[in-house]
C-alpha positions in Angstrom: 2.7 19.7 14.6 2.6 19.7 10.8 -0.5 21.0 9.0 -2.6 18.8 6.8 -1.7 21.0 3.9 2.0 20.6 4.5 1.7 16.8 4.9 -0.4 16.7 1.6 2.4 18.6 -0.2 5.0 16.1 1.1 2.7 13.2 0.2 2.4 14.6 -3.4 6.1 15.1 -3.7 6.7 11.5 -2.7 4.2 10.0 -5.2 6.8 9.4 -8.0 8.9 7.3 -5.7 6.2 4.8 -4.9 7.0 1.3 -5.9 4.0 -0.5 -7.6 1.8 2.7 -7.7 -1.3 0.8 -8.9 -1.3 -1.3 -5.7 0.0 1.4 -3.3 -1.6 4.5 -1.9 -0.5 7.2 0.6 -2.9 8.9 3.0 -2.9 11.1 6.0 -4.3 9.8 9.3 -3.8 10.4 13.0 -0.4 9.6 14.4 -1.6 8.4 17.8 -2.3 4.6 17.8 -5.7 4.9 19.4 -6.8 7.8 17.1 -5.4 5.8 14.1 -7.6 2.9 15.2 -10.6 5.2 15.2 -9.6 6.4 11.8 -9.4 2.9 10.4 -12.8 2.1 12.0 -14.3 5.2 10.3 -12.8 4.1 6.9 -14.1 0.6 7.3 -17.6 1.8 8.2 -17.9 3.8 5.0 -16.5 1.3 2.5 -18.2 1.6 -0.8 -15.9 -0.7 -2.8 -12.9 -1.5 -0.7 -10.9 0.0 2.1 -8.1 0.7 -0.4 -10.4 2.7 -2.6 -11.5 4.8 0.4 -7.9 5.4 1.4 -7.1 6.6 -2.1 -9.9 9.2 -2.0 -7.9 12.2 -0.6 -10.6 14.8 -0.6 -13.1 12.5 1.1 -10.5 11.5 3.8 -9.6 15.1 4.4 -13.2 16.0 5.0 -13.8 13.1 7.3 -10.6 13.9 9.3 -11.7 17.5 9.7 -15.1 16.4 10.9 -14.2 13.5 13.1 -10.9 14.6 14.7 -10.0 17.8 16.5 -7.5 20.2 15.0 -4.9 19.3 17.7 -4.7 15.6 16.6 -1.2 15.1 15.2 -1.3 13.7 11.7 1.1 11.3 9.9 1.6 10.2 6.3 0.9 6.5 5.8 1.5 4.1 2.9 -0.8 1.2 2.3 -0.3 -1.7 -0.1 -3.3 -3.6 -1.5 -2.1 -7.1 -2.4 -3.1 -10.7 -2.0 -1.9 -10.6 1.6 -4.4 -8.0 2.4 -4.3 -4.3 3.2 -1.7 -3.0 5.6 -0.4 0.5 6.4 2.9 1.7 7.6 4.2 5.2 8.1 5.9 6.9 5.2 9.2 6.9 7.1 8.9 3.1 7.6 8.1 2.6 3.9 11.1 4.8 2.9 13.5 2.9 5.2 12.1 -0.6 4.2 12.4 0.1 0.5 15.7 2.0 0.7 14.2 5.0 -1.1 16.2 8.2 -1.5 13.8 10.8 -0.1 14.6 13.5 2.5 11.5 13.2 4.7 13.0 14.6 7.8 14.2 17.8 6.2 10.8 18.3 4.5 9.0 17.8 7.8 11.3 20.3 9.5 10.8 23.1 6.9 
């Protein structure tokens, strides 16, 4: 299981590759579908401006994850696009594949 710090480093390294950076954010959340649902519920419960704004607040999310989820919850990097179709999140791997981006995610995850 990758540490939150390692995932944050990978997430930061990926930032320059994001298409439409003003409308796209990356965030770390639980990998398990049920735990991810709890995470999204948590985010939606604390909305100040928009879900997208909350997802972009890395420090806030890290604190909430640390409080709400146990240390053994496996985490994943997600990408969310805020557009007229609404907000949706996919894993970083899915985003890379869909957009045909040259980024060696597997090798970074296995370091």
